[in-house]
N, C-alpha and C positions, 0 to 999 in steps of 0.2 A: 504493501498500500504506501502510496504516495503521502508526503508530509508537506504542511505548508506552515513556516516560522516566520512571524513579525518581526523584522528587525529596527534596528534605529540606524539604518546604513545612510540615510540622509537628512539625519537630525542635527547634525556638527556641518551640514554644507552650507557655505556664506551666501548662497543665492536660494536655494530650496527648504532646507529647515525644518525636513519632513522624517516623521518618525512612523510606525507600523508600516513598513515596507514590506510585503510579501513575497518570501522566498519560497522556494519549491524544491525538493528533494526525494528522490526515489526510493524505494524498499532498500537499497545499499546504501542509503545516505550521500549519494552522488547528485551533484546541483544540478537541475533540470535547466539548464541555460537559457533556453528561448521564453520559456512561461516567465523565469524570474527577469529577465530583460523587458519584458513586456511590463510585469506589473510595477519595475522602477520605472518606465516610461510614461505610464500610468498616472505613478505617484508625485511626478514632475508638475503634472497640471495642478494651476493653482486652485481650479474649482473643486477638484477631487478630495472630499474630508475624510477623516480618519474612520468615518463608519463605513463610507462607500468603499477607499482602499479595502478594507477587511472583508466588506461583501465580496467583493473580485476575487480578493485571496483565498476565500472560502467555495466559492462555485467555480473557479479554476482548479483547485484541488478535488472537487467531485469529478469531475472531467478526467483529470489525472486518475485517480482512483478507479473510475471506470474503467479505462483503459487496462490496468491494472488487473482487475477482477475478469475483464471479460479475455483476457490474454495476449492483449495487442502489446501490452507493456507502455508505461508513461514515457520511456525515453524514445519509443516511437512514436510519437505524435505528427511527426510529420507523414507517415504512413497512413494518416486517416483520410477516408472518402466520402463519398455522398452515402453509403450503405452503412459505413461505421458511423456516420455522424446521425443516420437515422435510429443506428441501433442504440444511440446512447439517449434520442427524445422517448424511445420505448422505453430503456432503462428506468428514465427519471419518472414515467407515469406508470410504472408497474413496480413498485417498489418492492420489498419482502414485507411478509404481516406486521413486522417490529418498526417500518416506518411508513410515514404517509407519504403516497403518492404527490409528486407536483401539481401544485392546480394549473390549468390552462396558463393564467401569464407569468405564472413563475418560470414553467417550463420554457416559454417563450423568452423570458428573459434570460436563461441560462442559454438557450439556441443564439442569441443576439451577442451574449459576451462571448461565447465559444469563436463566433464567427468571425468577432472584432479582434479577435487573438491572431487567426490566421490570415485577416487581412493586415494585420501590423507585421506578420512575419514574412509575408511577401514583399511590402513596399523595404524591407532591413535584407533582401536577396535571399532568404529561405526558401528552398525549394520543398513544395507540399502537394498532396493529392487532393485536398478538399476544393471541391469547385460547386458551388452552390449559386442557383439562377436568382438573379436580384433585379428588380425595377425599380426608377425611381419615382417617389410619390410627393406630390406638393401637398404639405399641411398648412391650414392657416393659422396663424397666430393670432390670440385674442388681445382685443382692445390695441391694435396696431395700426388701424386705417386712418387715425388723426396726426401719426407721427410721420411726417413728410419724409423724413431720411430716415427711415426705417422699412425693412420688408416687412409686408403685411402678410408673406408667407415662407416657409424653409421647405428646402429638400431634403428627405430622409429617403433611404434605402429599405426597401421592404423585399424580404426574403420570400423564396416560392417553397414552401414545404408546411406539410400538415401535420399536426400534435394529436396524438390519439388519446384524449383527455378529455372524453367526454362532449367534443363537438366534432361528432362524426363528418368524414368528408363526404358530401352529397356528390350524385355523378357528375353534376357540372363541375364541382372542384376536382374530381379524379380526371374527368376526360380531358381537363385544361393541362395536366401533366405528361400526356398522350398524342401522338401523332397519329390522326386517323388514315384510314385507307385515301382517303380523298385529299386530306391534307397532305400524305405522303408523295401522291401522284403531284398535287402541286408543288411541292418543296423541290422534288427531283425536277420539274420542270423549269422553274426561276432558276435554281442552281445551273442547270444545262446552257441557259442565256447567258450567265456570269463566265461560267467557265467549268467543263465538263469535269475536271478533277475533283471538284466538291462534289457534284452528283455522284461519280463511283464512290467516294468517300462516305456519303448519306447512306448508299445502298449497301457497301460491306458492314457498317456499324448497325444498321437497321436489322441485317442479314447473320449478325455474329454476337451481337452485343460488345464486340470490343471498344474501351476507351480510346478516345484521341492517341494519347500519348501510345499505346498497344498498335494501334493501326499504322500508325506511323513508324513502325519498326517492321513493316512486311518489305522483303527486299525485290527489287527488280529483278538480281538473279542471284537465288540463293545458293549458301557455300556453307559446307561444315555442319552444322546442327540443323541450318535449314534448307539444306540442298534441295528438298522437295518442289522448292518454286524455282520452276523453268519460264522463260519468257519464249513459250511458244509462238511460232506465226500461227495465224487465223487455221491453214490447211493441216499443219501438224499438231493439232491438240489431240493428245488421245481419245477415242469414241468412249471410254468409260470413265472419261472425268467426272461428270456429274454424279458417280456413284461410291467415289472417293474421296478421300481426304487428304491432306497435308499436313504434319507434325511441323508446328511451328512454334518454337522455344523463343520466348518472350521474357523481356526485363520486364517484373511489375510490382512497383512499390516494393522496390528493394529487393525482391526475389525474382528468382527464375521461374516460370510454369512453363507447362508443354500442352499447347493447344491445338486441337483437331480442325484445323481450318477447312472450312467445304471446298471440295473440289469443284461443284457447280458456279463457286462465287468465283473461284479464281479462273474458271472459264471464261465467265463475263468480263474481268480485268483482262486477259489475253485477248480478246475480241475486238473489244472496244475501247482499252486505253492505251496498253503496250504500243500501237504504233503511234499514238499520239506522245508518249513519254520518250519515244525514240528521238522524235522530231525535236522535242523541247530539251534534249540533252544536247542538241548542237547547239540551242541557243546559250545552253549554259557553256558551254566549250569557247563560244565568242566572247563570251563575258568574261572567263576565269583564266580561260587558256588550257581546259582540262575538261574532261566529260566527269558526269558526276558518279560519285561511288555506286558500285552496285547495289549497295546497300539501302539504296535511298530509291524507292518506287515513285513515290509522287512530286511531279514538279510542276511549278505554277506556271501560267501562259507568258512569264517573262523569262521562264527557264531556273527560277530559285526553288530550292528545297522548301516542300508545303511545312509550315510550324502550326501548332497548337494555336496560335493567336490569329492566324491566317484562317484557319477553320471556323474559329469562334467568330471572327468578324465577317464572313461571308453567311454562316448561318444565320447571325442576328438580324441581318438584313432581309430574311426571306418573307417573314409576313408582312412590310411595307411594301416590298416590291411586289408581291403577290396582288397586293391590293389596288397598285398601280397599275399591273397587267390586267385587273379585272377578272382574276383567279378565285376561286373558292379558298379561303384560309381563313378560318374564325379565330383560331387561337392567336396570343398576345406574341407569341415566342417559338421559335425551333433550336433546336441545341441538340448535342449529340447523348445527353442523358436523358431526354425524352424516349430516343432512338432506343437507347439501353433497357429503358422503364417498358417500352413497349414490346420489345422482345420478351424479357421477362413475364410479363405478364400472360400474352399468347400462350407463351410454352409452356406453362405452369398450367392456363385452361385447359391445350391439348391433353397433357399428363393425367391431369383429373378425369378429363373426357376418357380416357383410352383405358384406364384404370378402374371405371364406375364410380369416381369418388367426387364427380362434380356435384355441387349442391348439398353434399353431406357434412356432418360436423368435422372440425378439424382434426386428423391424424398424422402422427409423424410418419412419413415412409422414406425409408433409407435410400432406396433407389433414384427416385425422384430427388431428394437433397443432394446426392452424389453426382448426378449428371448435372443437376442446375449448378452445382458448385463448380464444376466444370469450364460452364459458360460463361459464368458471372466472373470467374476467377478469384473465388474465396477458398480461404481454408474451411470456413466454417459460415454457412449460409443459412444456418437452423432458422435464427430471428426473420431473415430476407423471407426464407422458403414459405415460413407462419403468415408473414405479412401478405404475400403474394395469393395464397390460398384463401384467407379471409376475403381478400378485394374481389379474386375472381368468383368466389361463392356467393358474394354479395349482390354481383351485377351480371351471374350468369345466364340469367334468362332475359336482361336488357340491352338497351343500345350499346353499354360501353364493348361488350363481347361482338355484338353485329359487327361494329367499326371496327373492330381491330382483326375481323374475319381472317384478311387475306394480309396480315401481319407474319409472314414467314418468307421463306427465302423464293418459294413461287410466285409469291404476290409482289416481293420486291423486284424480283427479275423481272416483271409485265411492267411495272413501274418505270424501272430503268429503261427498258427497251422504248416504251411510249415517250420519255422525256430527252431519247437520243433520235426520237424519227424513226425507229425500225419496225 
């Protein structure tokens, strides 16, 4: 278990003169550097009272304790992703009998404090895997309209997550986390007008649940551990490619895992993207005097390697561009996380349906759990699996599953072909 100690480290500082500064240690008494530096930075803000500093300290310590209890380890805070974050929210709201579950407002406060910590670490140059969808919301300030020198509104950030605290997510809230079949077709068409490489990336993510940083590790021409990736010409693709898979070893959150990459997806890459990649490699050579590494598959229209930021930028523009083009897209966002969420939900739906468990009370299924773990890249997806089972069973007969009916490789392949005018 991690520990928080309130020190007088800034008490004698000539500028700050602040006591009760939180310091965090793991169960082996090692300093947790980033959380402590974050607490020090917060303590230097003049408006933060002793009471506020202590609240920050206790709430961060509860998060670090969760990481220890869940087996992730507080020292591994940088490995937290959106799935572990959701697990933390569930942990807050389903405490043991000896502890009172957090109320909605308190749980939301925890979530925003933890997210604030990760935002701070990003600005300090730390690498981590937590990427939450957020939107800017304008809030009116009370009694400010008569003050000409003051703004009557302030912009705050609203996170896109649901809390299991007695405010159940209704269909319209859950559907906002998905890309429906119609919206997926629209997104693919919008991205194809922009740059086909992002259409291909969306197709891969929606068909495999791979994260952006994992997709970007797919090689143009595999070697060693990934030698199964061969840049086939159109007329040399093996006839049985769709029924096979390629062993793909990925560096994921500080570890290496093997993922069975669907042969059908690689066939679509070879047919529709490999020729374009070869052309763009010539642009790369003109710019940099050398061809891009065979470890890099995705190149932009300018011949540069595609990055996570580039994916985020192009995906984020989909809703607005779709409206400008007069195409149906009712959601306010389009993101890799939504594609991953779409994949997991429909995968669990099919698994429950094939085993006769659809619509029945939750029971743990080791086979489904292990298979979902392989797709999602988790060591333990028990909590995630349970969440999706409850979600699927709740909406099994409604619009959610109907709109996800084509959220599989075959449906995504059709969307890709439509977007490319095939």
